C-alpha positions in Angstrom: 0.0 0.1 -0.2 1.2 3.6 -0.9 0.1 6.6 0.5 0.7 10.0 -0.1 2.6 12.3 2.5 0.1 14.8 4.0 0.9 15.6 7.4 9.3 16.8 6.9 31.4 36.3 -4.8 31.0 32.2 -5.6 34.8 31.5 -6.3 36.3 33.5 -3.6 34.0 31.9 -1.1 34.8 28.3 -2.3 38.4 29.1 -1.6 38.0 29.5 2.1 34.9 27.1 2.7 35.2 23.9 4.1 34.9 20.7 2.1 31.3 19.0 1.7 32.4 16.2 3.8 32.6 19.0 6.8 29.6 20.7 6.6 27.1 20.0 9.2 23.7 18.6 8.3 22.0 21.7 9.7 23.4 23.5 7.1 21.7 21.9 4.4 18.3 23.3 6.0 19.5 26.6 3.7 18.2 24.9 0.8 14.8 23.6 1.9 11.8 25.9 1.6 7.6 25.4 2.4 5.6 25.0 -0.6 2.0 27.0 -0.3 -0.9 26.4 -2.4 -3.5 29.2 -2.9 -5.4 29.0 -0.7 -3.4 27.1 1.9 -3.6 23.5 2.2 -5.5 22.2 5.1 -3.5 19.1 5.4 -0.2 20.5 6.5 3.2 21.9 5.4 4.8 20.6 1.7 8.5 21.3 1.1 10.5 22.0 -1.6 14.3 22.2 -2.5 16.2 25.1 -4.1 18.3 23.9 -7.0 20.0 27.3 -7.9 19.2 29.8 -10.5 15.5 30.5 -9.1 14.5 27.3 -9.4 12.8 24.9 -6.8 12.0 21.2 -6.8 8.8 19.5 -4.9 6.7 16.5 -5.3 4.1 17.0 -7.7 1.4 16.2 -5.4 2.5 18.9 -3.0 1.8 21.6 -5.9 -1.2 20.0 -7.1 -2.5 21.1 -10.6 -0.8 24.7 -10.6 -3.3 26.5 -12.7 -5.6 26.0 -9.8 -3.6 25.9 -6.8 -0.7 28.4 -7.6 1.8 27.2 -5.7 4.4 29.6 -3.7 7.6 28.7 -2.0 7.9 30.2 1.3 11.3 31.6 2.4 11.5 32.9 6.2 8.1 33.4 6.3 8.0 35.2 3.1 6.0 33.8 0.2 7.3 33.9 -3.7 4.8 33.4 -6.6 6.3 30.7 -9.0 5.8 29.9 -12.3 5.6 26.0 -12.7 8.1 25.2 -15.6 7.3 21.5 -15.8 5.0 19.2 -13.6 4.6 15.3 -12.9 2.0 13.6 -11.3 1.6 11.4 -8.1 1.0 8.1 -10.2 4.1 9.2 -12.8 7.3 11.0 -12.1 6.2 12.9 -8.8 8.1 15.8 -9.5 7.1 19.4 -9.9 9.7 21.9 -11.1 8.9 25.8 -9.9 10.8 29.2 -10.7 10.9 32.3 -8.9 12.6 35.6 -10.4 15.9 35.1 -8.9 16.5 38.8 -8.0 13.6 38.5 -5.8 15.3 36.0 -3.7 17.5 36.5 -0.6 21.0 36.9 -1.3 22.0 33.8 1.0 20.1 31.5 -1.5 20.9 33.1 -4.9 24.5 32.2 -4.2 23.7 28.5 -3.7 23.2 25.7 -6.2 22.3 22.3 -5.3 24.3 19.3 -6.5 22.6 16.1 -7.9 24.2 12.7 -6.6 25.8 11.0 -9.5 26.0 7.5 -7.5 22.9 5.7 -7.3 21.6 4.9 -3.8 22.6 1.7 -1.8 21.4 -0.1 0.9 22.6 0.9 4.1 23.5 4.3 3.3 23.5 7.2 5.6 21.2 10.0 4.6 19.8 13.2 5.9 16.1 14.4 5.2 15.9 18.1 5.2 13.4 20.6 5.9 13.4 24.3 6.9 12.8 23.5 10.5 15.0 20.2 10.9 17.6 18.0 9.2 17.2 14.2 10.6 19.4 11.7 9.7 18.2 8.0 8.5 19.3 5.3 6.1 18.2 3.8 2.8 16.5 0.4 3.2 17.3 -2.7 1.1 14.6 -3.1 -1.8 13.5 -6.8 -0.5 11.9 -4.8 2.5 9.4 -3.3 0.6 6.3 -5.3 -0.5 6.6 -6.8 -3.8 3.4 -5.2 -5.0 5.2 -1.7 -4.6 8.9 -2.6 -5.2 8.9 -0.1 -8.3 9.6 2.3 -5.3 12.7 0.9 -4.4 14.6 3.9 -3.3 13.2 4.4 0.3 14.4 5.3 3.8 13.5 3.7 7.3 12.6 6.1 10.1 9.1 6.9 8.9 8.5 9.0 11.9 10.3 11.9 12.3 12.1 12.7 9.2 10.9 14.8 6.2 7.6 14.6 4.5 6.5 15.1 0.8 9.0 17.4 -1.2 11.6 17.4 1.5 15.2 16.8 0.2 17.2 13.6 0.9 21.1 14.4 1.0 24.1 12.1 1.0 25.5 12.4 4.2 29.4 12.3 3.1 29.0 14.2 -0.2 25.9 16.5 0.6 24.5 16.0 -2.5 20.8 15.6 -3.3 20.1 12.2 -3.4 16.3 12.5 -4.1 12.8 14.0 -3.2 10.4 12.7 -0.8 7.4 11.3 -2.2 5.2 8.7 -0.1 4.9 6.4 2.3 4.9 2.7 2.0 2.8 0.9 4.3 2.0 -2.9 4.6 -1.4 -4.4 5.8 -1.3 -7.4 8.1 -4.9 -9.6 9.1 -4.2 -11.1 12.5 -5.0 -14.9 12.6 -7.9 -15.9 14.8 -9.3 -12.1 15.4 -9.2 -11.3 11.5 -8.2 -7.9 12.6 -6.2 -5.9 9.8 -3.5 -3.9 10.8 -1.7 -1.0 8.8 2.0 0.2 9.4 4.3 2.3 7.7 7.7 0.6 6.7 9.2 3.1 4.7 9.3 6.2 2.9 10.0 6.5 -1.0 11.8 9.4 -2.6 12.0 10.0 -6.2 16.1 9.4 -6.8 18.5 11.6 -8.4 18.7 10.2 -11.5 15.0 10.6 -12.2 15.3 14.2 -11.2 18.2 14.8 -13.7 15.9 13.1 -16.5 13.2 15.2 -15.2 15.0 18.8 -15.6 14.8 20.2 -19.1 18.3 20.2 -20.6 20.8 23.0 -19.7 18.6 24.4 -17.2 21.6 24.9 -14.7 24.3 25.3 -16.9 25.7 21.6 -16.6 
Protein backbone atom coordinates (compact mmCIF):
# COMPACT_ATOMS: atom_id res chain seq x y z
CA UNK A 1 0.00 0.00 0.00
CA UNK A 2 1.40 3.37 -0.98
CA UNK A 3 0.09 6.64 0.42
CA UNK A 4 0.84 10.27 -0.12
CA UNK A 5 2.66 12.04 2.69
CA UNK A 6 0.15 14.58 4.01
CA UNK A 7 0.99 15.33 7.32
CA UNK A 8 9.41 16.75 6.87
CA UNK A 9 31.47 36.06 -4.89
CA UNK A 10 31.13 32.05 -5.36
CA UNK A 11 34.71 31.43 -6.51
CA UNK A 12 36.24 33.44 -3.71
CA UNK A 13 34.01 31.89 -1.12
CA UNK A 14 34.93 28.40 -2.28
CA UNK A 15 38.61 29.04 -1.54
CA UNK A 16 37.87 29.49 2.13
CA UNK A 17 34.89 27.18 2.62
CA UNK A 18 35.12 23.71 4.21
CA UNK A 19 34.84 20.56 2.11
CA UNK A 20 31.35 19.13 1.58
CA UNK A 21 32.08 16.28 3.97
CA UNK A 22 32.80 18.79 6.76
CA UNK A 23 29.57 20.75 6.33
CA UNK A 24 27.16 19.98 9.20
CA UNK A 25 23.72 18.55 8.46
CA UNK A 26 21.91 21.67 9.67
CA UNK A 27 23.57 23.80 7.00
CA UNK A 28 21.54 21.92 4.40
CA UNK A 29 18.37 23.46 5.81
CA UNK A 30 19.26 26.61 3.86
CA UNK A 31 18.22 24.79 0.67
CA UNK A 32 14.79 23.79 2.03
CA UNK A 33 11.60 25.79 1.60
CA UNK A 34 7.93 25.44 2.39
CA UNK A 35 5.43 25.18 -0.46
CA UNK A 36 2.02 26.81 -0.08
CA UNK A 37 -0.99 26.33 -2.28
CA UNK A 38 -3.56 29.09 -2.83
CA UNK A 39 -5.64 28.95 -0.69
CA UNK A 40 -3.33 27.40 1.90
CA UNK A 41 -3.65 23.63 2.06
CA UNK A 42 -5.39 22.26 5.14
CA UNK A 43 -3.41 18.98 5.35
CA UNK A 44 -0.17 20.50 6.58
CA UNK A 45 3.10 21.88 5.23
CA UNK A 46 4.58 20.90 1.91
CA UNK A 47 8.28 21.19 1.20
CA UNK A 48 10.70 21.83 -1.64
CA UNK A 49 14.43 22.20 -2.34
CA UNK A 50 16.27 25.07 -4.01
CA UNK A 51 18.31 23.87 -6.97
CA UNK A 52 19.88 27.18 -7.97
CA UNK A 53 19.21 29.98 -10.50
CA UNK A 54 15.75 30.60 -9.06
CA UNK A 55 14.64 26.96 -9.50
CA UNK A 56 12.85 24.85 -6.91
CA UNK A 57 11.89 21.16 -7.01
CA UNK A 58 9.07 19.57 -5.04
CA UNK A 59 6.78 16.55 -5.21
CA UNK A 60 4.08 16.91 -7.87
CA UNK A 61 1.28 16.16 -5.43
CA UNK A 62 2.52 18.91 -3.09
CA UNK A 63 2.16 21.58 -5.76
CA UNK A 64 -1.00 20.01 -7.18
CA UNK A 65 -2.53 21.30 -10.42
CA UNK A 66 -0.68 24.60 -10.71
CA UNK A 67 -3.40 26.38 -12.71
CA UNK A 68 -5.67 25.83 -9.73
CA UNK A 69 -3.35 25.87 -6.70
CA UNK A 70 -0.94 28.66 -7.79
CA UNK A 71 1.90 27.32 -5.61
CA UNK A 72 4.26 29.64 -3.79
CA UNK A 73 7.59 28.96 -2.11
CA UNK A 74 8.03 30.28 1.41
CA UNK A 75 11.43 31.45 2.68
CA UNK A 76 11.76 32.90 6.15
CA UNK A 77 8.01 33.39 6.34
CA UNK A 78 7.83 35.32 3.05
CA UNK A 79 5.84 33.92 0.14
CA UNK A 80 7.18 34.10 -3.41
CA UNK A 81 4.90 33.44 -6.42
CA UNK A 82 6.18 30.77 -8.77
CA UNK A 83 6.00 29.81 -12.39
CA UNK A 84 5.63 26.07 -12.89
CA UNK A 85 8.08 25.00 -15.60
CA UNK A 86 7.29 21.29 -15.58
CA UNK A 87 4.81 19.16 -13.66
CA UNK A 88 4.76 15.40 -13.20
CA UNK A 89 2.12 13.41 -11.37
CA UNK A 90 1.76 11.31 -8.25
CA UNK A 91 1.06 8.25 -10.38
CA UNK A 92 4.00 8.93 -12.71
CA UNK A 93 7.10 10.98 -11.85
CA UNK A 94 6.19 12.71 -8.59
CA UNK A 95 8.07 15.95 -9.28
CA UNK A 96 7.21 19.55 -10.10
CA UNK A 97 9.79 22.16 -11.13
CA UNK A 98 9.04 25.77 -10.21
CA UNK A 99 10.87 29.04 -10.75
CA UNK A 100 10.94 32.33 -8.88
CA UNK A 101 12.40 35.54 -10.28
CA UNK A 102 15.93 35.17 -9.00
CA UNK A 103 16.40 38.82 -8.10
CA UNK A 104 13.57 38.58 -5.58
CA UNK A 105 15.26 35.83 -3.57
CA UNK A 106 17.48 36.46 -0.54
CA UNK A 107 21.14 36.86 -1.49
CA UNK A 108 22.10 33.97 0.81
CA UNK A 109 20.01 31.67 -1.37
CA UNK A 110 21.00 33.09 -4.76
CA UNK A 111 24.63 32.20 -4.05
CA UNK A 112 23.75 28.53 -3.59
CA UNK A 113 23.33 25.67 -6.02
CA UNK A 114 22.37 22.12 -5.16
CA UNK A 115 24.47 19.31 -6.58
CA UNK A 116 22.58 16.22 -7.70
CA UNK A 117 24.20 12.95 -6.64
CA UNK A 118 25.69 10.99 -9.51
CA UNK A 119 25.86 7.68 -7.63
CA UNK A 120 22.91 5.35 -7.15
CA UNK A 121 21.51 4.96 -3.61
CA UNK A 122 22.67 1.78 -1.89
CA UNK A 123 21.17 -0.20 0.97
CA UNK A 124 22.56 0.98 4.28
CA UNK A 125 23.79 4.37 3.02
CA UNK A 126 23.38 7.14 5.59
CA UNK A 127 21.17 10.04 4.48
CA UNK A 128 19.74 13.19 5.97
CA UNK A 129 16.22 14.41 5.24
CA UNK A 130 15.96 18.20 5.14
CA UNK A 131 13.13 20.66 5.72
CA UNK A 132 13.42 24.31 6.84
CA UNK A 133 12.87 23.36 10.46
CA UNK A 134 15.10 20.29 10.80
CA UNK A 135 17.68 17.96 9.32
CA UNK A 136 17.17 14.35 10.44
CA UNK A 137 19.36 11.35 9.68
CA UNK A 138 18.12 8.01 8.41
CA UNK A 139 19.37 5.24 6.12
CA UNK A 140 18.37 3.59 2.87
CA UNK A 141 16.63 0.24 3.26
CA UNK A 142 17.10 -2.83 1.10
CA UNK A 143 14.54 -3.18 -1.73
CA UNK A 144 13.75 -6.67 -0.41
CA UNK A 145 12.08 -5.05 2.60
CA UNK A 146 9.51 -3.37 0.36
CA UNK A 147 6.32 -5.36 -0.38
CA UNK A 148 6.50 -7.01 -3.80
CA UNK A 149 3.45 -5.17 -5.08
CA UNK A 150 5.09 -1.76 -4.67
CA UNK A 151 8.73 -2.72 -5.14
CA UNK A 152 9.03 -0.28 -8.05
CA UNK A 153 9.39 2.28 -5.27
CA UNK A 154 12.76 0.83 -4.38
CA UNK A 155 14.60 3.98 -3.24
CA UNK A 156 13.32 4.25 0.30
CA UNK A 157 14.44 5.18 3.79
CA UNK A 158 13.62 3.83 7.22
CA UNK A 159 12.57 5.97 10.20
CA UNK A 160 9.15 6.91 8.88
CA UNK A 161 8.31 9.02 11.89
CA UNK A 162 10.32 12.16 12.38
CA UNK A 163 11.90 12.40 8.91
CA UNK A 164 10.88 14.90 6.24
CA UNK A 165 7.57 14.49 4.44
CA UNK A 166 6.51 15.15 0.84
CA UNK A 167 8.83 17.43 -1.11
CA UNK A 168 11.62 17.35 1.46
CA UNK A 169 15.18 16.74 0.31
CA UNK A 170 17.12 13.52 0.89
CA UNK A 171 20.86 14.27 0.96
CA UNK A 172 23.86 11.97 1.03
CA UNK A 173 25.52 12.41 4.43
CA UNK A 174 29.11 12.24 3.17
CA UNK A 175 28.89 14.03 -0.19
CA UNK A 176 26.11 16.47 0.77
CA UNK A 177 24.58 16.01 -2.69
CA UNK A 178 20.85 15.64 -3.31
CA UNK A 179 19.87 11.96 -3.49
CA UNK A 180 16.19 12.58 -4.03
CA UNK A 181 12.87 14.24 -3.23
CA UNK A 182 10.52 12.61 -0.75
CA UNK A 183 7.34 11.32 -2.33
CA UNK A 184 5.24 8.92 -0.25
CA UNK A 185 4.92 6.46 2.58
CA UNK A 186 5.01 2.74 1.93
CA UNK A 187 2.68 0.81 4.20
CA UNK A 188 1.93 -2.84 4.76
CA UNK A 189 -1.33 -4.41 5.93
CA UNK A 190 -1.50 -7.67 7.85
CA UNK A 191 -4.50 -9.64 9.06
CA UNK A 192 -4.10 -11.15 12.51
CA UNK A 193 -4.81 -14.90 12.61
CA UNK A 194 -7.82 -15.79 14.70
CA UNK A 195 -9.16 -12.25 15.20
CA UNK A 196 -9.30 -11.33 11.52
CA UNK A 197 -8.30 -7.81 12.48
CA UNK A 198 -6.29 -5.96 9.83
CA UNK A 199 -3.47 -3.68 10.93
CA UNK A 200 -1.61 -1.25 8.68
CA UNK A 201 1.82 0.03 9.55
CA UNK A 202 4.20 2.38 7.76
CA UNK A 203 7.46 0.63 6.92
CA UNK A 204 9.36 3.07 4.70
CA UNK A 205 9.33 6.34 2.76
CA UNK A 206 9.99 6.40 -0.97
CA UNK A 207 11.97 9.22 -2.56
CA UNK A 208 12.29 10.07 -6.26
CA UNK A 209 16.02 9.44 -6.90
CA UNK A 210 18.49 11.95 -8.32
CA UNK A 211 18.75 10.08 -11.62
CA UNK A 212 15.02 10.62 -12.21
CA UNK A 213 15.33 14.26 -11.17
CA UNK A 214 18.17 14.77 -13.67
CA UNK A 215 16.07 13.16 -16.42
CA UNK A 216 13.07 15.31 -15.45
CA UNK A 217 14.93 18.62 -15.62
CA UNK A 218 15.01 20.35 -19.02
CA UNK A 219 18.45 20.07 -20.61
CA UNK A 220 20.95 22.80 -19.70
CA UNK A 221 18.64 24.46 -17.19
CA UNK A 222 21.31 24.67 -14.49
CA UNK A 223 24.15 25.28 -16.91
CA UNK A 224 25.49 21.72 -16.68
